[in-house]
N, C-alpha and C positions, 0 to 999 in steps of 0.2 A: 467501315469506320471512316466517315467523311472527314472528321477532324475539326479542330477549333477554327481553322482558317475559313472554312466554308460557312460555319455558323456566324462568324464575324461579318462576312460579306452579306449574308442574309439580313442581319441586324442593321448594318449600315444602309442597305438599300431600303429597308422598311422605314428607317428614320428619315432618309431623304425624301421618300414618297410622302411621309407625314408632314414634313416641312413644306414641300411643294403644294400639297393639298390645302393646308391651312393658310398659306400666303396668297393663294389665288393667282399666282403667276409662276413663271418658270424660274424665278429668282428666289433663293432661300431667304426666309424672313431674317431681318437683322435682329440681333440680340438687344433687348431693352437695356438702356443705360440710365444710370442715376448718378449725377455729379452735383456737388455743391457749386453754385454759381454766385459769383460776386455781384453785388448790386450794380446795375448798369447806369444808374443815374444818382445824382446827389439826393433827389427827392426820395427815391427808393431806399437809399442808405439811411436817411434821416428817419423814415417810417420804420425801418427794421431795427433801429437803435434809439428807442425813446430815452435811454439813460443819458444820451449826449445833451439833450435839451436843457438849457439853462446852466450848464456847468461852465465855470470859468477856466480858460486855458491860455497859456502863454507858450510861444514857440521860440526855442533858442537854437542857435547854430554853433556847433562845436567842431572845429577843425584840428585842434591841438589837445592832446591829453595833458592832464596836470603833470608837472615835473618833466615835460618834454624838453629835449635839448635841440630839436629840429625846428621849432617855431615858437612864437610868443604865446605861451600857455596862460599868460595873465589876462587874456582877452577872450571874449566870446561874443556872439551876435544875438540880438533879440529882434525877431521879426516884428514889424510894426503893423498896427491895424490899418485897414484900408488898402492892403495889397492883395493880389490874387491868392497868395498862400493863406492869409488870414480870412479872406472872404470864403474860401473853400471850407475852413473849419466852422465859420459862422453859418454857412449854408447847411452844414450837418446838424446845427442846433446849438453849438457851443457859443458862449459869450466870450469874445476875445478881450483879454485884460485891457481895461480902459487906461491903465497907466502907460501904455505903449502905443499911443496914437501917432500916426505919421504927421510931421510938421512940415508943410510946404513940399519942397522937392527933396526932403531928407531921404538919403538912401536907406534901404532895408535889406538886410538886417542892420540895426544900429549896434555898433561895436561898443562894448562896455568893458571896463577894467574890473578884474575880480577884486573883492574886498567887501567890507561891510556896506550893505545897502545896494549892492550891484543888482539885485532883483527885488521888485516890489510885488509880493504875492500874498494871497490869503492861504491859510493852512488847508482849507477844503478845496483848493483849486488843483489844476493839473499843469505840468510842464511837459511839453513835447520836445524832447532833446534830439534834434536832427544832427547826426554825427557821422563823421568820416575820419576821425582821428585814428592814430595807430592802434589804439586799444578798442576800437569799435568792432562789433561783430558778436553775434550770439544774443543780442538784445540786452546786454548787461549795462551796469552803471560804472564799472571800473574805469578810472581815468577821467571821469567828468570833473570839472571844477567843483570845489566844495560848495560854492553858492548854489549849485544845482543839486548835487547828490545829497547834500546835507539839509536841503530845504524840507520844511514840514509839508509842502505840497507833494502830491503824488507825481513822481517822475516816470515818464513813458519814453524809453529810448527807441529811436527809429534809426536803424543802421543798414537797412536793405539798400544796396547801391542804386537800384533803379528808382526807388521811392525818394531817396535823398536827392538824386539828380533831378527828378520831377519837381521837387519842392524848390530847390535852389535855382533852377533855370526853368521858369514857368513857360510852358508851351501848349499847343493844342492837344497834346497827348497827356499832359500832366493829370488832368481830372480822372481819366480812366485808369492810369497807373496807380493813383492814390486810392481810388475806390477798391482796387484789387489788393494793394499792398499795405496801405495805411489804415483803412477802416477796420480790417480784422485785428490789427494791433490795438487800436483804440477800443474796440469792442471787448477785448480781453481785459483791459485795464480799467475802464471807466465803469463805476458802479453807481 
């Protein structure tokens, strides 16, 4: 009675020989891997997401939740056309809202006070809400100013800290960060 241990050794040796023989070298063959890969270029992301093409989008910046006592919740920012952030969206195929063109050296985002007429949008457009307020997290709308959350436009919250930082402080790494973090969020929301 040789036992189960000897049988296991024979099977292991046979498996090892099979791997060595099929790999053609003395190193075992690596297991095949399949992983979803984010687009590596804006052109590839645009090609992979034809639904983006021609859709109007406006990007807002929210740092304070509504009814916040820690900051001025009566204001939020609107990113202006002609900036690296809005060019990224345009390069994906979106049409950036023409109502928010940069005027001269005007800083972007443009701060606006909440109230009637704070946003000029069409109902079939999209709002990308870049947020780091205290109620951000989980991709929800809770705490956004009413002008944003109550809009007839489709609101797309972006609260991933690395994506928010990449948008707010544009750098050489922003594009790759946004291809990995923002494009999947847009893909899920834009129809």
